[in-house]
C-alpha positions as CSV (number, residue, x, y, z in Angstrom):
1,M,91.7,101.3,126.5
2,S,93.2,103.1,123.5
3,T,96.7,104.7,123.7
4,A,95.2,108.1,122.8
5,T,93.2,108.3,126.1
6,P,96.3,108.4,128.5
7,F,98.0,110.8,126.2
8,L,95.0,113.1,126.1
9,R,94.8,113.0,129.9
10,R,98.4,114.0,130.3
11,A,98.0,116.7,127.7
12,L,95.0,118.2,129.5
13,R,97.0,118.2,132.8
14,H,100.0,119.9,131.1
15,K,99.4,123.6,131.6
16,S,101.7,124.8,128.7
17,F,100.1,122.5,126.2
18,A,96.6,123.2,127.4
19,I,97.0,127.0,127.2
20,G,98.9,126.8,123.9
21,A,96.3,124.5,122.4
22,L,93.6,127.0,123.5
23,L,95.3,130.0,122.0
24,T,96.1,128.1,118.8
25,A,92.5,126.9,118.5
26,A,91.4,130.5,118.9
27,L,93.7,131.6,116.0
28,L,92.3,128.8,113.8
29,A,88.7,129.6,114.8
30,A,89.2,133.3,113.9
31,A,90.5,132.4,110.4
32,L,87.7,129.9,109.8
33,L,85.1,132.3,111.1
34,S,86.3,135.0,108.6
35,F,85.3,132.8,105.7
36,V,81.6,132.9,106.7
37,W,81.2,136.0,108.8
38,T,82.8,139.4,109.5
39,P,81.1,142.4,111.1
40,W,81.9,144.5,108.1
41,P,83.6,143.9,104.7
42,P,87.2,144.2,105.7
43,A,88.3,146.3,102.8
44,E,85.2,148.7,102.8
45,V,86.4,152.3,103.1
46,Q,84.1,154.6,105.1
47,M,85.8,158.0,105.5
48,D,82.9,159.4,107.5
49,A,83.6,156.6,110.1
50,A,87.4,157.0,110.3
51,L,89.2,156.6,113.6
52,Q,86.1,155.7,115.6
53,A,86.6,154.4,119.1
54,P,85.3,150.9,119.9
55,G,81.6,150.8,120.2
56,A,78.4,149.0,119.3
57,S,78.8,149.5,115.6
58,H,82.5,148.8,115.3
59,W,83.5,146.6,118.3
60,L,87.2,147.3,118.1
61,G,86.9,150.7,116.3
62,T,87.9,151.8,112.8
63,D,91.2,152.7,111.1
64,A,92.2,155.9,109.3
65,Y,90.1,154.8,106.3
66,G,87.0,153.8,108.3
67,R,87.7,150.1,107.8
68,D,86.5,147.8,110.7
69,V,89.4,146.7,112.8
70,L,87.8,143.5,114.0
71,S,87.0,142.4,110.4
72,Q,90.6,143.1,109.4
73,L,92.0,141.1,112.3
74,L,89.7,138.1,111.5
75,V,90.7,138.1,107.8
76,G,94.3,138.8,108.6
77,A,94.4,135.6,110.5
78,R,94.0,133.8,107.2
79,A,97.2,135.2,105.8
80,T,99.1,134.5,109.0
81,I,98.1,130.8,109.0
82,A,98.6,130.5,105.2
83,V,102.1,131.9,105.3
84,G,103.0,129.8,108.4
85,V,101.6,126.5,107.1
86,I,103.1,126.8,103.6
87,A,106.5,128.2,104.6
88,V,106.9,125.6,107.3
89,G,105.7,122.9,104.9
90,I,108.4,123.9,102.4
91,G,111.1,123.9,105.0
92,L,109.9,120.6,106.6
93,V,109.5,118.6,103.4
94,A,112.7,119.8,101.7
95,G,114.8,120.0,104.8
96,V,113.8,116.6,106.2
97,A,114.5,115.0,102.8
98,L,118.0,116.5,102.7
99,G,118.7,115.6,106.3
100,L,117.6,112.0,105.9
101,L,119.7,111.8,102.7
102,A,122.8,113.1,104.5
103,A,122.3,110.7,107.5
104,A,121.7,107.7,105.2
105,R,124.5,108.2,102.6
106,R,127.2,109.9,104.7
107,G,130.5,110.8,103.0
108,W,130.6,113.5,100.3
109,I,126.8,113.7,100.1
110,E,126.5,114.5,103.8
111,E,129.2,117.1,103.5
112,L,127.6,118.7,100.4
113,V,124.2,118.9,102.1
114,M,125.6,120.5,105.2
115,R,127.7,123.0,103.3
116,V,124.7,124.1,101.2
117,A,122.7,124.4,104.5
118,D,125.5,126.7,105.9
119,F,125.4,128.8,102.7
120,T,121.6,129.2,103.0
121,F,121.9,130.3,106.6
122,A,123.9,133.3,105.3
123,F,120.7,134.7,103.7
124,P,118.0,135.5,106.4
125,A,114.3,135.5,105.4
126,L,114.2,139.3,105.3
127,L,117.2,139.5,103.0
128,L,115.7,136.8,100.7
129,A,112.4,138.6,100.7
130,I,114.2,141.8,99.7
131,M,116.0,140.0,96.9
132,L,112.8,138.4,95.6
133,T,110.9,141.7,95.8
134,A,113.6,143.4,93.7
135,V,113.1,140.8,91.0
136,Y,109.4,139.9,91.2
137,G,107.8,142.6,93.3
138,P,106.4,142.5,96.8
139,G,103.7,139.9,97.7
140,M,102.6,137.1,100.0
141,V,104.0,134.4,97.6
142,N,107.5,135.9,97.7
143,A,107.3,136.2,101.5
144,I,106.3,132.5,101.8
145,I,109.1,131.4,99.5
146,A,111.7,133.5,101.4
147,I,110.6,132.1,104.8
148,G,110.4,128.6,103.5
149,I,113.9,128.6,102.0
150,F,115.3,130.0,105.2
151,Y,113.7,127.0,107.1
152,I,115.1,124.3,104.9
153,P,118.6,124.2,106.5
154,T,117.0,124.4,110.0
155,F,115.0,121.2,109.4
156,A,117.9,119.6,107.4
157,R,120.3,119.9,110.4
158,L,117.7,118.7,112.9
159,A,116.7,115.7,110.7
160,R,120.3,114.8,110.1
161,A,121.3,114.9,113.7
162,S,118.2,113.0,114.9
163,A,118.5,110.4,112.1
164,K,122.2,109.7,112.7
165,A,121.3,108.9,116.3
166,V,118.6,106.4,115.2
167,W,121.0,104.8,112.7
168,T,123.1,103.5,115.6
169,R,120.2,101.8,117.3
170,E,120.0,98.0,117.6
171,Y,116.8,97.6,115.6
172,V,118.3,99.5,112.7
173,L,121.4,97.4,112.7
174,A,119.1,94.3,112.8
175,A,117.2,95.6,109.8
176,R,120.4,96.1,107.9
177,A,121.5,92.6,108.8
178,C,118.2,91.3,107.3
179,G,119.1,92.9,104.0
180,K,116.9,96.0,104.1
181,G,118.1,98.9,101.9
182,G,118.9,102.3,103.2
183,W,115.8,104.1,102.0
184,R,113.5,101.3,103.3
185,I,115.1,101.6,106.7
186,T,114.8,105.4,106.5
187,I,111.1,105.2,105.8
188,E,110.2,102.3,108.1
189,H,112.4,102.9,111.1
190,V,114.2,106.3,111.0
191,L,111.5,108.7,110.0
192,P,108.8,107.4,112.5
193,N,111.3,107.7,115.3
194,I,112.3,111.3,114.6
195,A,108.8,112.4,113.8
196,P,108.0,113.7,117.3
197,V,111.1,116.0,117.2
198,L,110.1,117.3,113.8
199,I,106.6,118.0,114.9
200,V,107.8,120.0,117.9
201,Q,110.2,122.0,115.7
202,A,107.6,122.6,113.1
203,T,105.3,124.1,115.8
204,I,108.0,126.4,117.0
205,Q,109.0,127.5,113.5
206,F,105.3,128.2,112.8
207,A,105.4,130.8,115.6
208,L,108.6,132.3,114.1
209,A,106.9,132.3,110.6
210,I,104.1,134.5,112.0
211,L,106.7,137.0,113.3
212,A,108.5,136.9,110.0
213,E,105.3,137.5,108.0
214,A,104.3,140.3,110.2
215,A,107.8,141.9,109.9
216,L,107.7,141.6,106.1
217,S,104.2,143.0,105.8
218,Y,105.2,145.8,108.2
219,L,108.0,146.7,105.7
220,G,105.7,146.4,102.7
221,L,107.3,143.2,101.4
222,G,104.6,140.8,102.5
223,T,100.8,140.7,102.0
224,Q,99.7,143.5,99.8
225,P,96.5,145.6,99.9
226,P,93.6,145.1,99.9
227,Q,94.3,141.8,101.7
228,P,94.4,142.6,105.4
229,S,97.6,141.7,107.3
230,W,98.5,142.1,111.0
231,G,101.9,143.4,110.1
232,R,100.6,146.1,107.7
233,M,98.0,147.1,110.3
234,L,100.9,147.8,112.7
235,S,102.7,149.8,110.0
236,E,99.6,151.9,109.2
237,A,99.0,152.5,112.9
238,Q,102.5,153.9,113.7
239,T,101.7,157.4,112.4
240,L,98.5,157.5,114.6
241,M,99.9,156.4,117.9
242,F,98.8,159.6,119.7
243,Q,95.4,159.9,117.9
244,A,94.3,156.3,118.1
245,P,96.8,154.1,120.0
246,L,94.4,151.1,120.0
247,L,95.0,150.7,116.3
248,A,98.5,149.4,117.2
249,V,97.3,147.5,120.3
250,W,94.9,145.1,118.5
251,P,97.2,143.7,115.8
252,G,100.2,143.7,118.2
253,L,98.1,141.7,120.7
254,A,96.9,139.3,118.0
255,I,100.5,138.6,117.0
256,A,101.7,138.2,120.6
257,L,98.9,135.8,121.5
258,A,99.4,133.7,118.3
259,V,103.1,133.4,118.9
260,L,102.7,132.7,122.6
261,G,100.2,130.0,121.9
262,L,102.3,128.2,119.3
263,N,105.4,128.4,121.6
264,L,103.5,127.0,124.5
265,L,102.1,124.3,122.3
266,G,105.5,123.4,121.1
267,D,106.9,123.3,124.6
268,G,104.0,121.1,125.7
269,L,104.4,118.7,122.8
270,R,108.1,118.4,123.5
271,D,107.4,117.4,127.1
272,L,104.6,115.0,126.1
273,L,106.3,113.3,123.2
274,D,109.7,112.8,125.0
275,P,109.4,109.4,126.7
276,R,111.8,110.4,129.5
277,L,109.8,113.4,130.4
278,A,106.5,111.5,130.0
279,R,107.6,108.9,132.5
280,A,108.8,111.6,134.9
281,R,105.3,113.1,134.8
């Protein structure tokens, strides 16, 4: 019997993981579906159909410009996933590399990496986005860069702490005694053993990236028109709260469910990938 089968059984019995995986799958399905089908062109303006209530023609209604809300939500899922994947990827690759370097070399290199991480923490993603916008103008690329840079010290600290614990294990000491170099040990022994921790952290940071992208788009610093964005949909709906309150409900619900799903998925992965918790279950 393959080792994947017992893991899959435990995963399906884990409520947090199962619910999180279902919600995350729904997010991915919405983004993929938007590439082949939407009820209406998401950027099509129909002023004669503005602020329609949900009905047979527009299932979730229309906004102030007559654009179909469901179509915008489906296409907006693309930007959400793109920002999350790329930003977390930037933080994961750069941060893990720096963390592994600090754990392997120690001394002044470790101190330099940690001090640079501390300095980067002083510039939140929103502040970095504002700085990049002032120089290069607003846009999704600048939002991705800002969020990705903010995540680098997070992954660097986690990778360093986890790797330092692995460096004290007997099998690593045995590998050093056999003459293996620092980078070979890092690749063959350290990185595989800290990968579960990094996967869980990446899932959680993905959820935070969705919130960050929505906040930046809400402020006009993220995804720009005509590309739909959940955050900008919220921004446009705030002046119509009494006329069409559902315009704020749909994107807000989409953001909440996406973040909830990724957080539950991260919690479930943490439980399933931790050997102690796995044995307890």
